[in-house]
PDB file as gemmi writes it, atoms N, CA and C in Angstrom:
CRYST1    1.000    1.000    1.000  90.00  90.00  90.00 P 1                      
ATOM      1  N   MET A   1     104.801  70.421  65.036  1.00  0.00           N  
ATOM      2  CA  MET A   1     104.837  68.900  65.232  1.00  0.00           C  
ATOM      3  C   MET A   1     105.089  68.251  64.046  1.00  0.00           C  
ATOM      4  N   GLN A   2     105.346  66.957  64.692  1.00  0.00           N  
ATOM      5  CA  GLN A   2     106.155  66.311  63.754  1.00  0.00           C  
ATOM      6  C   GLN A   2     105.163  64.397  63.667  1.00  0.00           C  
ATOM      7  N   GLY A   3     105.353  63.389  62.650  1.00  0.00           N  
ATOM      8  CA  GLY A   3     104.197  63.082  61.867  1.00  0.00           C  
ATOM      9  C   GLY A   3     104.268  61.587  63.230  1.00  0.00           C  
ATOM     10  N   ASN A   4     105.799  62.020  63.867  1.00  0.00           N  
ATOM     11  CA  ASN A   4     105.700  60.655  65.131  1.00  0.00           C  
ATOM     12  C   ASN A   4     104.904  61.347  66.726  1.00  0.00           C  
ATOM     13  N   GLY A   5     104.535  62.815  66.886  1.00  0.00           N  
ATOM     14  CA  GLY A   5     103.760  63.029  68.034  1.00  0.00           C  
ATOM     15  C   GLY A   5     104.932  63.222  68.802  1.00  0.00           C  
ATOM     16  N   ILE A   6     105.856  63.762  68.360  1.00  0.00           N  
ATOM     17  CA  ILE A   6     106.786  64.316  68.829  1.00  0.00           C  
ATOM     18  C   ILE A   6     107.126  65.787  68.363  1.00  0.00           C  
ATOM     19  N   SER A   7     107.042  66.748  70.254  1.00  0.00           N  
ATOM     20  CA  SER A   7     106.644  67.955  69.843  1.00  0.00           C  
ATOM     21  C   SER A   7     108.262  68.319  69.479  1.00  0.00           C  
ATOM     22  N   PRO A   8     108.620  69.786  68.673  1.00  0.00           N  
ATOM     23  CA  PRO A   8     110.180  70.213  68.623  1.00  0.00           C  
ATOM     24  C   PRO A   8     109.984  70.737  69.933  1.00  0.00           C  
ATOM     25  N   THR A   9     109.858  71.171  70.537  1.00  0.00           N  
ATOM     26  CA  THR A   9     110.297  71.402  72.113  1.00  0.00           C  
ATOM     27  C   THR A   9     111.299  70.253  73.050  1.00  0.00           C  
ATOM     28  N   SER A  10     110.081  69.176  73.061  1.00  0.00           N  
ATOM     29  CA  SER A  10     110.775  68.120  73.283  1.00  0.00           C  
ATOM     30  C   SER A  10     112.151  67.531  73.110  1.00  0.00           C  
ATOM     31  N   LEU A  11     111.944  67.509  71.456  1.00  0.00           N  
ATOM     32  CA  LEU A  11     113.267  66.962  70.792  1.00  0.00           C  
ATOM     33  C   LEU A  11     114.390  67.997  70.926  1.00  0.00           C  
ATOM     34  N   ARG A  12     114.619  69.484  70.779  1.00  0.00           N  
ATOM     35  CA  ARG A  12     114.940  70.704  71.697  1.00  0.00           C  
ATOM     36  C   ARG A  12     115.547  70.484  73.268  1.00  0.00           C  
ATOM     37  N   ILE A  13     114.912  69.764  74.052  1.00  0.00           N  
ATOM     38  CA  ILE A  13     115.652  69.282  74.702  1.00  0.00           C  
ATOM     39  C   ILE A  13     115.998  67.888  75.378  1.00  0.00           C  
ATOM     40  N   GLY A  14     115.593  67.366  74.485  1.00  0.00           N  
ATOM     41  CA  GLY A  14     116.741  65.710  73.795  1.00  0.00           C  
ATOM     42  C   GLY A  14     117.851  66.353  73.677  1.00  0.00           C  
ATOM     43  N   GLY A  15     118.001  67.089  73.394  1.00  0.00           N  
ATOM     44  CA  GLY A  15     119.381  67.624  72.431  1.00  0.00           C  
ATOM     45  C   GLY A  15     120.523  67.960  73.117  1.00  0.00           C  
ATOM     46  N   LEU A  16     120.072  68.925  74.224  1.00  0.00           N  
ATOM     47  CA  LEU A  16     120.065  69.779  75.034  1.00  0.00           C  
ATOM     48  C   LEU A  16     120.706  68.936  76.202  1.00  0.00           C  
ATOM     49  N   VAL A  17     120.366  67.543  76.301  1.00  0.00           N  
ATOM     50  CA  VAL A  17     120.403  66.329  77.355  1.00  0.00           C  
ATOM     51  C   VAL A  17     121.920  65.657  76.596  1.00  0.00           C  
ATOM     52  N   PHE A  18     121.798  65.190  75.453  1.00  0.00           N  
ATOM     53  CA  PHE A  18     122.871  64.862  74.322  1.00  0.00           C  
ATOM     54  C   PHE A  18     123.605  65.875  74.624  1.00  0.00           C  
ATOM     55  N   LEU A  19     124.036  67.234  74.306  1.00  0.00           N  
ATOM     56  CA  LEU A  19     124.997  67.334  74.477  1.00  0.00           C  
ATOM     57  C   LEU A  19     125.545  67.808  75.198  1.00  0.00           C  
ATOM     58  N   ILE A  20     124.633  67.513  77.048  1.00  0.00           N  
ATOM     59  CA  ILE A  20     125.894  67.757  78.221  1.00  0.00           C  
ATOM     60  C   ILE A  20     126.712  66.299  78.287  1.00  0.00           C  
ATOM     61  N   CYS A  21     125.719  65.100  77.791  1.00  0.00           N  
ATOM     62  CA  CYS A  21     125.594  63.606  78.219  1.00  0.00           C  
ATOM     63  C   CYS A  21     127.139  63.582  76.943  1.00  0.00           C  
ATOM     64  N   GLY A  22     127.378  64.127  75.714  1.00  0.00           N  
ATOM     65  CA  GLY A  22     128.358  64.462  75.097  1.00  0.00           C  
ATOM     66  C   GLY A  22     129.805  64.885  75.718  1.00  0.00           C  
ATOM     67  N   ALA A  23     129.439  66.600  75.945  1.00  0.00           N  
ATOM     68  CA  ALA A  23     130.639  66.721  76.611  1.00  0.00           C  
ATOM     69  C   ALA A  23     131.302  66.419  77.268  1.00  0.00           C  
ATOM     70  N   VAL A  24     130.685  65.298  78.658  1.00  0.00           N  
ATOM     71  CA  VAL A  24     130.835  65.120  80.166  1.00  0.00           C  
ATOM     72  C   VAL A  24     131.792  63.447  78.770  1.00  0.00           C  
ATOM     73  N   LEU A  25     131.508  63.062  78.169  1.00  0.00           N  
ATOM     74  CA  LEU A  25     132.112  61.984  77.187  1.00  0.00           C  
ATOM     75  C   LEU A  25     133.774  62.203  76.834  1.00  0.00           C  
ATOM     76  N   VAL A  26     133.112  63.486  75.980  1.00  0.00           N  
ATOM     77  CA  VAL A  26     134.669  64.172  75.064  1.00  0.00           C  
ATOM     78  C   VAL A  26     135.278  64.732  76.879  1.00  0.00           C  
ATOM     79  N   GLY A  27     135.046  64.720  77.732  1.00  0.00           N  
ATOM     80  CA  GLY A  27     135.615  65.733  78.418  1.00  0.00           C  
ATOM     81  C   GLY A  27     136.817  64.563  79.501  1.00  0.00           C  
ATOM     82  N   LEU A  28     135.698  63.638  79.662  1.00  0.00           N  
ATOM     83  CA  LEU A  28     136.544  62.149  80.081  1.00  0.00           C  
ATOM     84  C   LEU A  28     137.561  61.428  78.911  1.00  0.00           C  
ATOM     85  N   GLY A  29     137.365  61.756  77.845  1.00  0.00           N  
ATOM     86  CA  GLY A  29     138.483  61.265  77.437  1.00  0.00           C  
ATOM     87  C   GLY A  29     139.545  61.797  76.912  1.00  0.00           C  
ATOM     88  N   LEU A  30     138.979  63.549  77.117  1.00  0.00           N  
ATOM     89  CA  LEU A  30     140.040  64.064  76.718  1.00  0.00           C  
ATOM     90  C   LEU A  30     141.068  64.511  78.001  1.00  0.00           C  
ATOM     91  N   TYR A  31     141.019  63.936  79.439  1.00  0.00           N  
ATOM     92  CA  TYR A  31     141.298  64.440  80.845  1.00  0.00           C  
ATOM     93  C   TYR A  31     141.834  63.136  80.785  1.00  0.00           C  
ATOM     94  N   LEU A  32     141.968  61.506  80.162  1.00  0.00           N  
ATOM     95  CA  LEU A  32     142.863  60.419  80.185  1.00  0.00           C  
ATOM     96  C   LEU A  32     143.563  60.803  78.967  1.00  0.00           C  
ATOM     97  N   PHE A  33     143.001  61.127  77.842  1.00  0.00           N  
ATOM     98  CA  PHE A  33     144.263  61.403  76.839  1.00  0.00           C  
ATOM     99  C   PHE A  33     145.642  62.484  77.642  1.00  0.00           C  
ATOM    100  N   THR A  34     145.069  63.331  77.864  1.00  0.00           N  
ATOM    101  CA  THR A  34     146.322  64.846  78.090  1.00  0.00           C  
ATOM    102  C   THR A  34     146.409  64.410  79.557  1.00  0.00           C  
ATOM    103  N   GLY A  35     145.832  63.832  80.049  1.00  0.00           N  
ATOM    104  CA  GLY A  35     146.174  64.011  81.719  1.00  0.00           C  
ATOM    105  C   GLY A  35     147.064  62.349  82.300  1.00  0.00           C  
ATOM    106  N   ILE A  36     146.454  61.394  81.993  1.00  0.00           N  
ATOM    107  CA  ILE A  36     146.668  59.972  82.278  1.00  0.00           C  
ATOM    108  C   ILE A  36     148.178  59.513  81.435  1.00  0.00           C  
ATOM    109  N   LEU A  37     147.114  59.320  79.762  1.00  0.00           N  
ATOM    110  CA  LEU A  37     148.189  58.955  78.884  1.00  0.00           C  
ATOM    111  C   LEU A  37     149.115  59.382  78.688  1.00  0.00           C  
ATOM    112  N   ARG A  38     149.120  61.099  78.819  1.00  0.00           N  
ATOM    113  CA  ARG A  38     149.788  61.876  78.523  1.00  0.00           C  
ATOM    114  C   ARG A  38     150.600  61.657  76.776  1.00  0.00           C  
ATOM    115  N   TRP A  39     149.288  62.335  76.290  1.00  0.00           N  
ATOM    116  CA  TRP A  39     149.079  62.987  75.052  1.00  0.00           C  
ATOM    117  C   TRP A  39     149.747  61.344  73.760  1.00  0.00           C  
ATOM    118  N   ARG A  40     149.892  59.695  74.438  1.00  0.00           N  
ATOM    119  CA  ARG A  40     149.925  58.885  74.083  1.00  0.00           C  
ATOM    120  C   ARG A  40     148.551  58.034  73.648  1.00  0.00           C  
ATOM    121  N   ILE A  41     148.239  57.089  72.651  1.00  0.00           N  
ATOM    122  CA  ILE A  41     147.320  56.264  72.741  1.00  0.00           C  
ATOM    123  C   ILE A  41     147.848  55.230  72.643  1.00  0.00           C  
ATOM    124  N   THR A  42     147.868  54.682  73.174  1.00  0.00           N  
ATOM    125  CA  THR A  42     148.493  53.553  73.935  1.00  0.00           C  
ATOM    126  C   THR A  42     148.099  51.904  73.114  1.00  0.00           C  
ATOM    127  N   PRO A  43     148.908  51.095  72.474  1.00  0.00           N  
ATOM    128  CA  PRO A  43     147.721  49.921  72.281  1.00  0.00           C  
ATOM    129  C   PRO A  43     146.740  48.922  73.415  1.00  0.00           C  
ATOM    130  N   ASP A  44     146.925  49.306  73.975  1.00  0.00           N  
ATOM    131  CA  ASP A  44     146.381  48.392  75.526  1.00  0.00           C  
ATOM    132  C   ASP A  44     144.880  48.608  75.580  1.00  0.00           C  
ATOM    133  N   GLY A  45     143.997  48.248  76.922  1.00  0.00           N  
ATOM    134  CA  GLY A  45     142.714  48.776  76.694  1.00  0.00           C  
ATOM    135  C   GLY A  45     142.365  50.664  77.377  1.00  0.00           C  
ATOM    136  N   ALA A  46     143.738  51.029  77.317  1.00  0.00           N  
ATOM    137  CA  ALA A  46     142.928  52.366  78.385  1.00  0.00           C  
ATOM    138  C   ALA A  46     143.037  53.061  77.037  1.00  0.00           C  
ATOM    139  N   GLY A  47     144.134  52.668  76.336  1.00  0.00           N  
ATOM    140  CA  GLY A  47     144.289  53.756  74.822  1.00  0.00           C  
ATOM    141  C   GLY A  47     142.810  53.458  73.868  1.00  0.00           C  
ATOM    142  N   LEU A  48     141.861  51.951  73.693  1.00  0.00           N  
ATOM    143  CA  LEU A  48     141.374  51.612  73.412  1.00  0.00           C  
ATOM    144  C   LEU A  48     140.331  52.176  73.917  1.00  0.00           C  
ATOM    145  N   SER A  49     139.966  52.674  75.172  1.00  0.00           N  
ATOM    146  CA  SER A  49     138.789  53.393  76.464  1.00  0.00           C  
ATOM    147  C   SER A  49     138.966  54.617  75.365  1.00  0.00           C  
ATOM    148  N   THR A  50     140.215  54.951  75.723  1.00  0.00           N  
ATOM    149  CA  THR A  50     140.262  56.724  75.495  1.00  0.00           C  
ATOM    150  C   THR A  50     139.728  57.071  73.609  1.00  0.00           C  
ATOM    151  N   LEU A  51     139.822  56.175  72.477  1.00  0.00           N  
ATOM    152  CA  LEU A  51     139.477  56.066  71.678  1.00  0.00           C  
ATOM    153  C   LEU A  51     137.897  56.600  71.761  1.00  0.00           C  
ATOM    154  N   TRP A  52     137.253  55.165  72.306  1.00  0.00           N  
ATOM    155  CA  TRP A  52     135.843  55.257  71.841  1.00  0.00           C  
ATOM    156  C   TRP A  52     135.644  56.230  73.170  1.00  0.00           C  
ATOM    157  N   LEU A  53     135.595  56.623  74.194  1.00  0.00           N  
ATOM    158  CA  LEU A  53     135.343  57.994  74.797  1.00  0.00           C  
ATOM    159  C   LEU A  53     135.170  59.112  73.939  1.00  0.00           C  
ATOM    160  N   LEU A  54     136.414  58.905  73.138  1.00  0.00           N  
ATOM    161  CA  LEU A  54     136.286  60.450  72.322  1.00  0.00           C  
ATOM    162  C   LEU A  54     134.794  59.968  71.178  1.00  0.00           C  
ATOM    163  N   LEU A  55     135.321  59.802  70.361  1.00  0.00           N  
ATOM    164  CA  LEU A  55     134.348  59.030  69.592  1.00  0.00           C  
ATOM    165  C   LEU A  55     132.716  58.880  69.876  1.00  0.00           C  
ATOM    166  N   THR A  56     132.676  58.265  71.040  1.00  0.00           N  
ATOM    167  CA  THR A  56     130.627  58.316  71.007  1.00  0.00           C  
ATOM    168  C   THR A  56     130.779  59.916  71.901  1.00  0.00           C  
ATOM    169  N   GLY A  57     131.561  60.527  72.150  1.00  0.00           N  
ATOM    170  CA  GLY A  57     131.457  61.757  72.778  1.00  0.00           C  
ATOM    171  C   GLY A  57     130.710  62.466  71.189  1.00  0.00           C  
ATOM    172  N   ALA A  58     131.647  62.424  70.442  1.00  0.00           N  
ATOM    173  CA  ALA A  58     131.889  62.910  69.188  1.00  0.00           C  
ATOM    174  C   ALA A  58     130.246  63.278  68.530  1.00  0.00           C  
ATOM    175  N   VAL A  59     129.779  62.110  68.752  1.00  0.00           N  
ATOM    176  CA  VAL A  59     128.877  61.041  68.181  1.00  0.00           C  
ATOM    177  C   VAL A  59     127.693  61.922  68.600  1.00  0.00           C  
ATOM    178  N   THR A  60     127.580  61.722  70.333  1.00  0.00           N  
ATOM    179  CA  THR A  60     126.446  62.506  70.698  1.00  0.00           C  
ATOM    180  C   THR A  60     126.747  64.215  70.906  1.00  0.00           C  
ATOM    181  N   LEU A  61     127.690  64.952  70.552  1.00  0.00           N  
ATOM    182  CA  LEU A  61     127.351  66.037  70.824  1.00  0.00           C  
ATOM    183  C   LEU A  61     126.516  66.653  69.607  1.00  0.00           C  
ATOM    184  N   ALA A  62     127.488  65.169  68.254  1.00  0.00           N  
ATOM    185  CA  ALA A  62     126.776  65.716  66.644  1.00  0.00           C  
ATOM    186  C   ALA A  62     124.772  65.788  66.658  1.00  0.00           C  
ATOM    187  N   THR A  63     124.745  64.990  67.460  1.00  0.00           N  
ATOM    188  CA  THR A  63     123.275  64.024  67.584  1.00  0.00           C  
ATOM    189  C   THR A  63     122.864  65.358  68.105  1.00  0.00           C  
ATOM    190  N   GLY A  64     123.748  65.272  69.778  1.00  0.00           N  
ATOM    191  CA  GLY A  64     121.884  67.036  70.598  1.00  0.00           C  
ATOM    192  C   GLY A  64     122.371  67.644  69.419  1.00  0.00           C  
ATOM    193  N   GLY A  65     123.589  68.433  68.955  1.00  0.00           N  
ATOM    194  CA  GLY A  65     123.320  69.886  68.243  1.00  0.00           C  
ATOM    195  C   GLY A  65     122.568  69.296  67.411  1.00  0.00           C  
ATOM    196  N   GLU A  66     122.119  68.440  66.056  1.00  0.00           N  
ATOM    197  CA  GLU A  66     121.362  68.900  65.426  1.00  0.00           C  
ATOM    198  C   GLU A  66     119.745  68.247  65.661  1.00  0.00           C  
ATOM    199  N   MET A  67     119.702  67.691  66.810  1.00  0.00           N  
ATOM    200  CA  MET A  67     118.611  67.706  68.192  1.00  0.00           C  
ATOM    201  C   MET A  67     118.211  69.089  67.751  1.00  0.00           C  
ATOM    202  N   LEU A  68     118.946  69.974  68.770  1.00  0.00           N  
ATOM    203  CA  LEU A  68     118.505  71.309  69.006  1.00  0.00           C  
ATOM    204  C   LEU A  68     118.879  71.835  68.296  1.00  0.00           C  
ATOM    205  N   ALA A  69     119.266  72.810  66.996  1.00  0.00           N  
ATOM    206  CA  ALA A  69     118.978  73.082  65.838  1.00  0.00           C  
ATOM    207  C   ALA A  69     117.643  72.686  65.132  1.00  0.00           C  
ATOM    208  N   LEU A  70     117.573  72.020  64.945  1.00  0.00           N  
ATOM    209  CA  LEU A  70     116.548  71.796  63.244  1.00  0.00           C  
ATOM    210  C   LEU A  70     115.456  71.007  64.270  1.00  0.00           C  
ATOM    211  N   ALA A  71     115.422  70.806  64.962  1.00  0.00           N  
ATOM    212  CA  ALA A  71     114.266  70.187  66.266  1.00  0.00           C  
ATOM    213  C   ALA A  71     114.242  68.452  65.126  1.00  0.00           C  
ATOM    214  N   ARG A  72     114.949  67.953  64.833  1.00  0.00           N  
ATOM    215  CA  ARG A  72     114.335  66.414  64.319  1.00  0.00           C  
ATOM    216  C   ARG A  72     115.630  65.134  64.637  1.00  0.00           C  
ATOM    217  N   ARG A  73     115.041  64.111  64.321  1.00  0.00           N  
ATOM    218  CA  ARG A  73     116.265  63.458  65.159  1.00  0.00           C  
ATOM    219  C   ARG A  73     116.806  62.793  63.822  1.00  0.00           C  
ATOM    220  N   PRO A  74     118.635  62.795  64.452  1.00  0.00           N  
ATOM    221  CA  PRO A  74     119.069  62.554  63.100  1.00  0.00           C  
ATOM    222  C   PRO A  74     118.953  60.545  63.242  1.00  0.00           C  
ATOM    223  N   ARG A  75     118.630  60.313  61.967  1.00  0.00           N  
ATOM    224  CA  ARG A  75     118.395  58.490  62.835  1.00  0.00           C  
ATOM    225  C   ARG A  75     120.239  58.226  62.284  1.00  0.00           C  
ATOM    226  N   TRP A  76     120.993  58.089  61.171  1.00  0.00           N  
ATOM    227  CA  TRP A  76     122.186  57.797  61.213  1.00  0.00           C  
ATOM    228  C   TRP A  76     122.917  58.143  62.536  1.00  0.00           C  
ATOM    229  N   LEU A  77     123.013  58.999  62.450  1.00  0.00           N  
ATOM    230  CA  LEU A  77     124.377  58.996  63.974  1.00  0.00           C  
ATOM    231  C   LEU A  77     123.584  58.629  65.168  1.00  0.00           C  
ATOM    232  N   LEU A  78     121.869  58.524  65.449  1.00  0.00           N  
ATOM    233  CA  LEU A  78     121.896  57.504  66.468  1.00  0.00           C  
ATOM    234  C   LEU A  78     122.209  56.231  66.325  1.00  0.00           C  
ATOM    235  N   ARG A  79     121.630  55.414  65.095  1.00  0.00           N  
ATOM    236  CA  ARG A  79     121.914  54.796  64.657  1.00  0.00           C  
ATOM    237  C   ARG A  79     124.379  53.948  65.230  1.00  0.00           C  
ATOM    238  N   VAL A  80     124.967  54.959  64.907  1.00  0.00           N  
ATOM    239  CA  VAL A  80     126.098  54.716  65.180  1.00  0.00           C  
ATOM    240  C   VAL A  80     126.301  54.927  66.397  1.00  0.00           C  
ATOM    241  N   LEU A  81     125.641  55.673  67.103  1.00  0.00           N  
ATOM    242  CA  LEU A  81     125.412  55.986  68.386  1.00  0.00           C  
ATOM    243  C   LEU A  81     124.748  54.601  68.951  1.00  0.00           C  
ATOM    244  N   LEU A  82     124.398  53.801  68.621  1.00  0.00           N  
ATOM    245  CA  LEU A  82     123.670  52.731  68.769  1.00  0.00           C  
ATOM    246  C   LEU A  82     124.463  50.930  68.547  1.00  0.00           C  
ATOM    247  N   VAL A  83     125.844  51.047  67.697  1.00  0.00           N  
ATOM    248  CA  VAL A  83     126.935  50.521  67.243  1.00  0.00           C  
ATOM    249  C   VAL A  83     128.135  50.783  68.035  1.00  0.00           C  
ATOM    250  N   LEU A  84     128.245  52.326  68.962  1.00  0.00           N  
ATOM    251  CA  LEU A  84     129.197  52.064  69.977  1.00  0.00           C  
ATOM    252  C   LEU A  84     128.753  52.056  71.235  1.00  0.00           C  
ATOM    253  N   ILE A  85     127.564  52.025  71.089  1.00  0.00           N  
ATOM    254  CA  ILE A  85     126.767  51.311  72.333  1.00  0.00           C  
ATOM    255  C   ILE A  85     127.265  49.624  72.853  1.00  0.00           C  
ATOM    256  N   ALA A  86     126.923  49.424  71.618  1.00  0.00           N  
ATOM    257  CA  ALA A  86     126.822  47.669  71.374  1.00  0.00           C  
ATOM    258  C   ALA A  86     128.466  47.432  71.429  1.00  0.00           C  
ATOM    259  N   VAL A  87     129.372  47.860  71.179  1.00  0.00           N  
ATOM    260  CA  VAL A  87     130.731  48.147  71.068  1.00  0.00           C  
ATOM    261  C   VAL A  87     131.065  47.755  72.356  1.00  0.00           C  
ATOM    262  N   PHE A  88     130.351  49.012  73.387  1.00  0.00           N  
ATOM    263  CA  PHE A  88     130.824  48.868  74.593  1.00  0.00           C  
ATOM    264  C   PHE A  88     129.860  48.198  75.578  1.00  0.00           C  
ATOM    265  N   VAL A  89     129.433  47.646  75.394  1.00  0.00           N  
ATOM    266  CA  VAL A  89     128.413  46.588  76.463  1.00  0.00           C  
ATOM    267  C   VAL A  89     129.179  44.979  75.191  1.00  0.00           C  
ATOM    268  N   MET A  90     129.063  44.773  74.501  1.00  0.00           N  
ATOM    269  CA  MET A  90     130.577  43.131  74.129  1.00  0.00           C  
ATOM    270  C   MET A  90     131.749  43.252  74.667  1.00  0.00           C  
ATOM    271  N   ALA A  91     132.309  44.616  74.690  1.00  0.00           N  
ATOM    272  CA  ALA A  91     134.151  44.786  75.047  1.00  0.00           C  
ATOM    273  C   ALA A  91     133.980  44.117  76.835  1.00  0.00           C  
ATOM    274  N   GLY A  92     132.883  45.198  77.293  1.00  0.00           N  
ATOM    275  CA  GLY A  92     132.985  44.201  79.264  1.00  0.00           C  
ATOM    276  C   GLY A  92     133.043  42.814  79.262  1.00  0.00           C  
ATOM    277  N   VAL A  93     131.437  42.213  78.138  1.00  0.00           N  
ATOM    278  CA  VAL A  93     131.519  41.040  79.082  1.00  0.00           C  
ATOM    279  C   VAL A  93     132.883  39.918  78.307  1.00  0.00           C  
ATOM    280  N   ILE A  94     133.029  40.163  76.983  1.00  0.00           N  
ATOM    281  CA  ILE A  94     134.765  39.664  76.532  1.00  0.00           C  
ATOM    282  C   ILE A  94     135.354  39.724  77.736  1.00  0.00           C  
ATOM    283  N   VAL A  95     135.877  40.869  78.249  1.00  0.00           N  
ATOM    284  CA  VAL A  95     136.736  41.836  79.024  1.00  0.00           C  
ATOM    285  C   VAL A  95     136.393  40.449  80.654  1.00  0.00           C  
ATOM    286  N   THR A  96     135.055  40.534  80.737  1.00  0.00           N  
ATOM    287  CA  THR A  96     134.750  39.825  81.996  1.00  0.00           C  
ATOM    288  C   THR A  96     135.360  38.462  81.776  1.00  0.00           C  
ATOM    289  N   LEU A  97     134.944  37.970  80.836  1.00  0.00           N  
ATOM    290  CA  LEU A  97     134.720  36.906  80.483  1.00  0.00           C  
ATOM    291  C   LEU A  97     136.296  35.986  80.377  1.00  0.00           C  
ATOM    292  N   TRP A  98     137.289  37.053  79.638  1.00  0.00           N  
ATOM    293  CA  TRP A  98     138.803  36.386  79.862  1.00  0.00           C  
ATOM    294  C   TRP A  98     139.064  37.056  80.960  1.00  0.00           C  
ATOM    295  N   SER A  99     138.843  37.778  82.061  1.00  0.00           N  
ATOM    296  CA  SER A  99     139.089  37.863  83.866  1.00  0.00           C  
ATOM    297  C   SER A  99     139.011  36.359  84.409  1.00  0.00           C  
ATOM    298  N   ASP A 100     138.638  34.877  83.718  1.00  0.00           N  
ATOM    299  CA  ASP A 100     138.252  34.094  84.646  1.00  0.00           C  
ATOM    300  C   ASP A 100     137.409  34.965  86.211  1.00  0.00           C  
ATOM    301  N   GLY A 101     136.355  36.052  85.071  1.00  0.00           N  
ATOM    302  CA  GLY A 101     135.460  36.688  86.605  1.00  0.00           C  
ATOM    303  C   GLY A 101     133.749  36.056  85.890  1.00  0.00           C  
ATOM    304  N   ARG A 102     132.907  35.853  87.553  1.00  0.00           N  
ATOM    305  CA  ARG A 102     132.359  35.572  87.048  1.00  0.00           C  
ATOM    306  C   ARG A 102     130.807  36.253  86.631  1.00  0.00           C  
ATOM    307  N   MET A 103     129.993  35.873  85.527  1.00  0.00           N  
ATOM    308  CA  MET A 103     128.849  37.107  85.564  1.00  0.00           C  
ATOM    309  C   MET A 103     127.991  37.246  85.692  1.00  0.00           C  
ATOM    310  N   PRO A 104     127.084  37.764  86.083  1.00  0.00           N  
ATOM    311  CA  PRO A 104     125.830  37.862  86.719  1.00  0.00           C  
ATOM    312  C   PRO A 104     124.939  37.107  86.679  1.00  0.00           C  
ATOM    313  N   ARG A 105     123.915  36.737  87.490  1.00  0.00           N  
ATOM    314  CA  ARG A 105     122.919  35.357  86.770  1.00  0.00           C  
ATOM    315  C   ARG A 105     121.339  35.927  87.383  1.00  0.00           C  
ATOM    316  N   LEU A 106     120.741  36.182  86.368  1.00  0.00           N  
ATOM    317  CA  LEU A 106     118.891  36.797  86.378  1.00  0.00           C  
ATOM    318  C   LEU A 106     118.567  35.652  86.625  1.00  0.00           C  
ATOM    319  N   TYR A 107     117.474  35.739  88.081  1.00  0.00           N  
ATOM    320  CA  TYR A 107     116.867  35.095  88.898  1.00  0.00           C  
ATOM    321  C   TYR A 107     115.510  35.342  88.381  1.00  0.00           C  
ATOM    322  N   LEU A 108     114.758  34.473  87.645  1.00  0.00           N  
ATOM    323  CA  LEU A 108     113.135  35.502  87.320  1.00  0.00           C  
ATOM    324  C   LEU A 108     112.333  34.574  87.787  1.00  0.00           C  
TER     325      LEU A 108                                                      
END                                                                             
């Protein structure tokens, strides 16, 4: 048992989930890279999104592998993953604003 109350079994299950999600992200990135882009990274949004998918999938796979093998959370990989997710969200907001699309409103 670790000091934060998370059992090694739950960390390993979480690592397995991370591995599956990372494999899906890398698979999508490879499909786009090989099938759609024909082995070229273009400087437009398709090329950048493919690179983002591959990088995020690799970080997720590494996180899941360390969680599964060592039953502990890799803190620096989780920070990198959070930065990549923040980039994804910010890119979505910027693209929405540039396309003159309306941002959804939240009425509380």
